[in-house]
LOMI-281370 format. One line per 2 residues: their letters; for each residue x, y, z of N, C-alpha, C. Coordinates in steps of 0.1 Angstrom, whole numbers. Layout:
a	X Y Z X Y Z X Y Z | ...
This chain:
ms	7 -12 -1 -1 0 0 11 12 0 | 6 21 -8 14 32 -8 12 43 2
cl	22 55 6 18 59 18 5 70 16 | 3 75 2 -11 82 -1 -22 70 2
ar	-21 61 2 -33 53 4 -33 52 17 | -23 50 26 -24 51 39 -27 61 45
rc	-24 73 39 -29 85 47 -43 87 42 | -48 83 34 -65 84 30 -71 72 41
ns	-65 62 41 -70 53 52 -72 59 66 | -62 65 70 -63 71 82 -73 81 82
ra	-71 91 74 -82 100 71 -94 93 74 | -101 80 67 -113 78 67 -114 73 81
da	-107 66 89 -106 61 100 -109 73 113 | -102 86 109 -104 94 118 -119 103 117
tr	-126 98 101 -136 108 98 -146 98 104 | -145 84 104 -156 75 113 -156 76 125
si	-146 80 131 -143 81 145 -150 95 151 | -147 104 143 -155 118 145 -172 113 145
sa	-171 109 134 -188 106 131 -192 98 144 | -188 88 150 -193 80 160 -195 87 171
rt	-186 99 176 -186 105 186 -197 118 183 | -200 121 172 -209 132 169 -225 122 171
sa	-223 112 169 -236 105 166 -238 102 183 | -226 101 189 -230 95 205 -234 109 213
et	-230 118 208 -236 133 216 -247 135 212 | -256 132 198 -267 136 194 -278 128 197
sg	-273 113 198 -284 105 199 -292 105 213 | -303 102 210 -311 101 221 -314 86 228
sv	-309 78 220 -313 64 222 -304 56 233 | -309 47 239 -305 43 250 -291 34 250
rt	-279 37 254 -265 31 251 -263 21 259 | -254 12 253 -250 0 262 -240 2 270
ee	-238 -4 282 -226 -4 289 -215 0 284 | -213 -11 273 -198 -10 265 -200 5 259
qi	-210 9 254 -209 20 245 -205 35 257 | -214 31 269 -211 43 278 -197 41 283
ka	-189 34 284 -175 30 287 -166 36 278 | -170 37 265 -163 40 253 -165 58 254
di	-180 62 258 -181 74 258 -173 84 271 | -173 77 282 -165 79 292 -149 82 286
ve	-145 74 281 -130 76 273 -128 91 269 | -140 90 260 -140 101 249 -140 114 260
vg	-149 116 268 -149 128 276 -136 129 281 | -131 116 287 -120 120 295 -110 126 285
rr	-109 122 273 -98 126 264 -98 141 261 | -110 146 259 -114 159 260 -111 169 272
lw	-115 164 282 -111 171 294 -94 175 295 | -86 161 291 -76 162 290 -68 170 281
er	-75 170 270 -66 179 258 -70 192 259 | -80 197 264 -81 208 268 -80 216 281
gy	-71 206 287 -63 216 301 -71 216 312 | -85 207 313 -95 210 323 -89 201 335
va	-77 193 330 -75 181 341 -59 180 341 | -52 175 349 -36 174 346 -36 161 357
sn	-24 155 352 -20 142 358 -33 132 361 | -35 128 370 -47 119 371 -60 129 377
dg	-59 140 373 -72 148 383 -85 146 375 | -96 150 382 -109 146 377 -115 135 379
ni	-127 132 376 -134 118 376 -145 120 368 | -155 109 363 -167 108 354 -174 97 360
sv	-187 100 360 -194 87 363 -207 91 354 | -213 80 349 -229 78 343 -238 67 351
rl	-247 71 354 -257 62 360 -267 53 353 | -262 41 353 -270 31 347 -283 27 348
dd	-285 27 362 -300 24 365 -299 26 381 | -311 26 386 -311 31 402 -302 26 413
sr	-296 16 408 -285 11 419 -272 8 411 | -268 14 401 -258 10 396 -253 20 386
li	-235 25 386 -232 36 380 -216 29 373 | -212 36 364 -202 38 357 -196 45 365
tt	-180 41 366 -171 55 372 -156 52 366 | -151 63 364 -137 62 358 -132 56 372
pk	-119 50 369 -111 42 380 -96 52 387 | -92 52 399 -87 58 403 -72 58 400
sv	-65 68 402 -52 72 395 -50 68 384 | -58 73 374 -53 73 361 -55 85 353
sk	-48 92 346 -49 102 337 -62 101 329 | -73 111 326 -79 110 320 -78 110 303
gf	-67 115 302 -66 113 287 -57 103 283 | -57 90 290 -51 77 288 -59 67 290
mt	-70 68 293 -79 58 296 -86 49 287 | -87 35 288 -93 28 277 -104 21 286
pd	-116 15 277 -130 14 283 -127 0 293 | -118 -7 291 -117 -17 304 -116 -14 312
mm	-106 -1 317 -105 4 331 -116 9 336 | -132 10 334 -139 18 338 -144 4 351
vv	-151 12 362 -155 5 372 -169 7 374 | -178 -3 378 -189 -5 377 -194 -6 394
td	-199 3 400 -205 4 415 -218 -2 420 | -221 -1 430 -236 -1 436 -240 17 443
sn	-253 17 446 -250 31 451 -245 32 465 | -237 23 469 -233 23 480 -217 21 480
sk	-215 24 470 -200 23 468 -190 10 465 | -200 0 465 -194 -13 462 -193 -16 448
kl	-179 -24 447 -175 -23 435 -184 -37 426 | -190 -37 416 -194 -48 411 -188 -54 401
sg	-178 -46 393 -170 -52 383 -159 -43 378 | -147 -47 373 -138 -37 369 -125 -42 377
dr	-114 -44 372 -102 -48 375 -96 -35 386 | -99 -22 384 -93 -14 392 -100 -6 401
dp	-96 0 411 -105 8 422 -114 17 416 | -125 21 419 -131 33 414 -128 45 421
ss	-131 56 415 -126 71 416 -127 75 430 | -118 82 434 -117 85 451 -127 94 455
el	-134 103 443 -143 110 446 -159 105 446 | -159 95 441 -170 83 442 -183 91 451
km	-180 93 462 -190 96 474 -197 109 468 | -188 117 462 -193 132 459 -206 128 445
hl	-202 119 436 -211 118 427 -223 109 431 | -221 99 442 -234 93 446 -241 104 455
qv	-235 115 459 -245 125 464 -254 130 455 | -249 135 445 -254 140 431 -267 131 429
yr	-263 119 427 -276 111 425 -287 112 431 | -282 111 446 -292 110 457 -299 121 457
dr	-292 133 454 -301 148 457 -308 150 441 | -303 145 430 -309 146 418 -314 134 409
pd	-325 129 411 -332 118 404 -328 117 390 | -329 132 384 -329 134 370 -314 133 364
ar	-307 136 372 -291 133 370 -290 121 363 | -282 119 351 -275 106 347 -260 107 345
av	-254 116 345 -239 118 342 -235 129 354 | -223 129 358 -215 137 366 -200 141 358
vh	-195 149 356 -181 152 356 -177 163 363 | -166 158 368 -156 168 380 -143 168 373
ah	-142 182 373 -126 184 367 -119 197 374 | -108 204 369 -102 214 374 -99 225 360
pp	-108 229 357 -106 239 346 -97 250 350 | -86 253 345 -80 266 350 -84 277 356
ta	-91 288 347 -98 297 351 -111 297 361 | -120 287 359 -130 285 367 -126 280 380
tg	-114 274 383 -109 269 395 -101 281 402 | -97 290 393 -91 304 399 -103 311 405
fa	-114 310 399 -126 321 408 -131 310 420 | -129 298 420 -130 290 431 -122 290 440
va	-108 294 442 -99 294 448 -102 312 455 | -104 321 446 -107 332 452 -117 334 458
gi	-128 325 458 -139 329 468 -148 337 458 | -148 337 444 -158 345 436 -168 336 427
pl	-178 334 428 -191 328 425 -193 336 407 | -196 328 400 -201 330 386 -215 333 386
dr	-220 347 391 -232 346 390 -238 359 388 | -229 367 379 -235 379 373 -244 377 364
av	-251 384 358 -259 383 346 -253 393 334 | -243 386 331 -235 390 318 -236 383 305
la	-239 372 306 -241 364 292 -253 357 291 | -263 360 279 -274 356 279 -278 340 279
ev	-266 335 271 -266 319 269 -264 313 282 | -255 318 293 -253 312 306 -267 315 317
vt	-269 325 314 -284 330 320 -295 318 318 | -296 316 306 -305 306 300 -303 294 300
tl	-290 288 304 -287 273 305 -284 270 320 | -276 279 324 -272 275 340 -276 282 350
gs	-282 295 346 -284 303 355 -272 310 362 | -265 303 374 -255 310 378 -249 295 383
ip	-236 300 387 -225 290 392 -219 295 404 | -228 288 413 -224 293 430 -209 284 434
ia	-206 287 447 -192 282 452 -199 274 465 | -194 259 466 -195 250 475 -184 253 485
ey	-188 253 497 -177 257 508 -165 244 508 | -154 248 510 -142 238 509 -145 227 519
at	-139 216 514 -140 204 522 -130 194 517 | -125 188 526 -110 178 521 -118 170 512
ps	-111 168 500 -113 159 489 -116 144 493 | -121 139 487 -127 124 489 -128 118 505
td	-131 132 511 -139 128 525 -156 129 523 | -161 124 538 -177 125 534 -181 141 538
el	-171 152 540 -173 165 538 -177 167 525 | -171 163 516 -173 169 504 -187 173 497
pi	-191 158 496 -208 156 495 -217 163 503 | -213 166 516 -223 174 523 -219 189 516
ac	-209 193 515 -209 206 512 -217 210 495 | -213 199 489 -220 201 476 -232 203 474
sk	-240 192 484 -253 188 485 -264 201 489 | -259 211 493 -264 224 492 -270 232 481
yl	-258 229 474 -264 235 461 -268 225 448 | -268 214 451 -274 204 442 -286 203 432
ka	-297 208 446 -309 206 438 -315 217 427 | -307 230 433 -311 237 423 -302 243 412
hd	-289 236 411 -276 239 401 -275 228 391 | -268 233 381 -264 223 370 -251 222 371
gl	-243 236 378 -230 235 375 -225 240 389 | -214 238 395 -210 246 406 -195 245 409
ll	-192 258 415 -177 254 417 -173 252 431 | -160 243 434 -158 237 445 -148 246 453
an	-148 253 462 -137 263 467 -124 254 468 | -114 262 463 -100 256 463 -100 241 460
hg	-108 239 449 -106 226 445 -108 224 427 | -120 228 423 -122 225 409 -134 230 408
al	-143 223 397 -158 226 392 -167 210 389 | -178 210 391 -184 202 391 -197 205 383
ai	-203 195 371 -210 196 363 -221 184 362 | -233 187 360 -242 176 363 -253 174 346
gp	-257 165 343 -263 165 333 -274 153 330 | -281 154 321 -293 140 318 -288 131 311
dl	-273 134 306 -265 125 297 -251 130 300 | -242 121 294 -227 125 301 -224 135 291
ft	-228 139 277 -220 150 269 -228 163 273 | -240 161 276 -247 173 283 -238 177 295
ay	-234 167 303 -227 172 316 -212 175 311 | -206 168 303 -197 177 295 -193 189 290
hr	-205 191 283 -207 206 277 -208 216 286 | -217 213 299 -217 224 308 -205 227 316
me	-196 216 320 -181 219 323 -173 230 313 | -179 226 299 -171 236 288 -176 250 290
ti	-192 254 293 -194 265 295 -192 272 308 | -187 263 319 -184 269 330 -169 277 331
eh	-163 269 322 -148 275 318 -148 286 309 | -159 285 299 -157 296 293 -163 306 296
fa	-175 311 306 -180 317 313 -168 324 321 | -161 317 327 -151 321 338 -138 328 330
ki	-138 325 318 -125 333 309 -131 346 308 | -145 344 301 -149 360 300 -152 367 311
sl	-155 362 321 -156 369 335 -145 375 339 | -135 368 336 -118 377 338 -116 383 329
vt	-119 383 321 -114 393 309 -119 407 312 | -135 406 317 -142 421 319 -136 425 334
rq	-132 414 342 -127 421 360 -112 426 353 | -106 421 343 -92 426 341 -93 442 332
lg	-103 445 326 -110 457 320 -117 465 328 | -120 461 340 -126 470 352 -141 473 348
re	-147 467 340 -161 473 340 -169 460 332 | -179 457 337 -189 447 332 -203 451 329
nl	-210 451 318 -222 455 315 -232 442 320 | -239 444 331 -250 436 333 -262 435 327
ls	-269 426 322 -284 422 320 -293 425 328 | -301 435 327 -315 438 337 -324 425 340
rq	-328 427 352 -335 416 356 -348 413 347 | -351 423 341 -365 420 331 -358 412 322
ev	-346 416 316 -341 403 307 -337 390 311 | -333 390 323 -331 377 330 -342 370 331
vr	-355 378 334 -368 369 333 -372 363 318 | -368 373 308 -369 371 296 -364 357 289
lq	-347 359 293 -339 349 291 -344 334 297 | -349 333 310 -356 321 316 -369 316 307
gl	-374 327 306 -389 322 294 -382 312 284 | -372 313 276 -365 307 266 -361 293 266
rg	-362 290 282 -357 277 284 -366 264 278 | -380 270 281 -389 258 273 -386 259 260
my	-387 268 252 -382 268 233 -373 260 232 | -363 261 242 -348 255 239 -349 239 243
gi	-360 235 248 -360 222 258 -348 222 264 | -346 232 276 -340 233 285 -346 232 301
as	-346 218 306 -354 219 321 -339 224 329 | -346 232 338 -340 240 348 -340 232 363
pa	-333 229 369 -337 224 382 -342 233 391 | -342 246 389 -348 257 396 -348 268 392
pv	-358 277 395 -358 292 391 -347 301 396 | -346 313 390 -337 322 391 -341 333 399
ct	-333 338 411 -338 348 419 -327 359 417 | -330 374 415 -326 381 414 -322 392 426
dd	-327 388 436 -324 401 448 -316 398 457 | -306 388 453 -295 385 460 -297 377 474
ti	-309 372 476 -312 365 488 -313 349 483 | -306 341 487 -307 328 487 -319 322 495
vm	-328 316 486 -338 310 490 -338 297 495 | -340 290 507 -336 278 513 -349 267 513
da	-349 257 511 -362 249 513 -361 242 528 | -368 235 530 -371 229 545 -356 218 546
dg	-352 214 537 -339 206 542 -326 215 543 | -327 227 541 -316 234 540 -306 235 527
qv	-316 231 517 -307 230 505 -313 244 496 | -303 253 487 -307 260 480 -319 260 471
ac	-329 266 471 -340 265 460 -339 273 448 | -331 282 447 -335 289 434 -316 294 427
qv	-316 297 416 -304 304 412 -301 318 412 | -295 323 422 -289 338 425 -283 341 416
vq	-290 352 406 -282 359 395 -283 374 399 | -268 379 398 -270 392 402 -273 403 389
ap	-283 408 391 -289 418 378 -298 429 385 | -292 444 378 -297 455 379 -312 457 379
da	-320 464 388 -335 467 387 -336 477 373 | -325 484 369 -326 493 358 -328 486 347
pa	-333 493 335 -332 487 321 -321 482 317 | -309 484 320 -294 483 317 -284 489 330
ga	-275 480 331 -267 482 343 -252 481 337 | -244 491 338 -227 493 339 -225 493 351
rl	-216 483 350 -206 479 364 -194 479 365 | -187 488 375 -171 490 373 -169 479 384
va	-163 468 382 -157 460 391 -143 461 400 | -143 455 410 -133 459 421 -121 448 415
dl	-109 452 418 -96 441 415 -102 426 420 | -95 418 418 -98 404 419 -95 404 436
hq	-85 408 439 -78 405 452 -88 413 463 | -96 423 459 -104 428 473 -119 424 473
rs	-118 412 465 -130 404 469 -130 393 483 | -138 393 490 -139 385 502 -140 370 499
rg	-137 365 508 -138 346 504 -154 343 502 | -160 349 507 -176 345 504 -180 348 489
ga	-175 358 483 -177 358 468 -180 376 468 | -186 382 478 -193 394 480 -181 404 479
vm	-182 417 474 -174 428 474 -174 432 488 | -161 435 495 -159 439 509 -165 453 508
gg	-170 456 520 -174 470 523 -161 479 529 | -170 490 534 -160 497 544 -148 504 538
ad	-137 502 541 -125 507 537 -116 499 525 | -123 487 523 -117 479 514 -124 478 500
ar	-136 484 500 -141 485 486 -139 495 475 | -145 491 465 -142 502 452 -151 495 439
vl	-164 497 441 -171 494 432 -184 503 428 | -185 505 418 -198 511 410 -211 500 413
hd	-222 502 418 -228 492 419 -242 493 408 | -241 484 400 -254 481 390 -258 497 385
gd	-247 504 381 -252 519 376 -258 528 384 | -259 526 398 -270 536 406 -260 546 410
ge	-247 550 406 -238 558 407 -232 561 421 | -235 550 429 -226 547 440 -212 541 441
ir	-203 553 445 -190 548 445 -180 546 456 | -174 535 460 -167 533 471 -153 537 469
lt	-145 541 477 -131 541 478 -125 540 491 | -112 535 491 -105 534 505 -100 544 509
yr	-100 547 520 -96 560 528 -83 567 520 | -72 557 517 -59 564 509 -65 570 495
el	-72 559 488 -76 567 479 -85 580 476 | -93 580 487 -101 593 487 -91 604 492
ta	-81 601 500 -71 612 506 -62 618 492 | -59 607 483 -50 610 474 -58 618 462
li	-71 615 459 -81 624 452 -83 640 460 | -85 640 470 -84 653 477 -74 664 476
ed	-61 656 479 -51 664 479 -47 666 463 | -48 657 452 -48 660 441 -55 672 434
av	-68 672 441 -80 684 440 -72 698 444 | -68 696 455 -60 710 461 -50 716 454
rn	-41 705 451 -29 709 441 -32 717 430 | -45 713 422 -48 715 410 -56 731 412
lk	-60 733 425 -66 746 426 -57 757 428 | -45 755 434 -34 760 439 -29 764 424
C-alpha cells in the first residue's frame, strides 16, 4: 500500500471516529454499558486535551439505573483511559465489576444522584480559570452572558471540604437541587447532566464563562443584563428544551428549602433597564464572593452612581484636587 493510500485510510478512520463521537453526542437512544464506557473515555480525553485536568485529576460517572453506575478508575490520567479500565459500582460504593478501584471522589457523585433523580451523569474537573474563581472565592453569578443565564443560571461556590472525604458531598449537597454546575472552593468544578455529553458541555460552559468574566474584571467594567432581561431569557428555556432544576432569583437572597438546600439560582442583575458595573480588583473580593465593604471596597453598583473608595484613595483624590486649585 502506498503512503498516499495509508494517509487516505487514516483520514477515513478519523472521519469515522469523529462521526461516531458526534452520533453519541446527539443520539437520544439508550446506550449499552460498553458504549457508555467508550463515551467516558472520549469525554476524559477531551477534558485532558483542553487542559481541564492534569495528571490524574478529575473523575466522571454515568448512572446505569437506580442501583448501579459506571465511574472512572482511581489514579489514571483522563487522557489515557481505555474502556476496560472503567468500574461499575452499586449505590453504596461497592464495586460490582472492573479490575481497578473506583474514583476516590465516588462519594460526591453518589450524593449528586441521591439529590438529583434526574441526573444521569457527573463530570468533575479542574478547569484553570473556573478553578481560579473557586480559589478566589468569587462565584460566577452575574448576568453578563445571555446563553449562561438561559442554560445554567448561575454557578455558585460550595464551601471547601477535604477531597475524597464525607465532608465534600455534604458541602456540595447544599447547591445540588438548584444547580447543574458549581465551583468547589479551592478545588475545581462540578457539572451535572441528563446524559454524559450534556454534563461535559456544561463543564465547557463553566470554563468559557469564567474566561470571559476574568477578562471583564481585568478591563475593569461589566455591563450587566437587567432583571427584566433575565426573566425573558429564563422564558426561553422551554423553547430550547432546557429543563432547569430551579428558578432564578435576582434579589441576592438565597432561598432555602425545608432541607436546608438552595431552592433558586441567585443571579446578580440590576433593577434598571441596563446596568454598567465597575468591578473591584480580584484581590479585593471577600472569600464569600461578595465585594468587601468599608475601607476595602471600590465598586460602582449596578449603574446607581454609588462609588466606594478606600481611605487612602479618597485622601489622594482630595490632595490632587487641592494641588490643582493652587
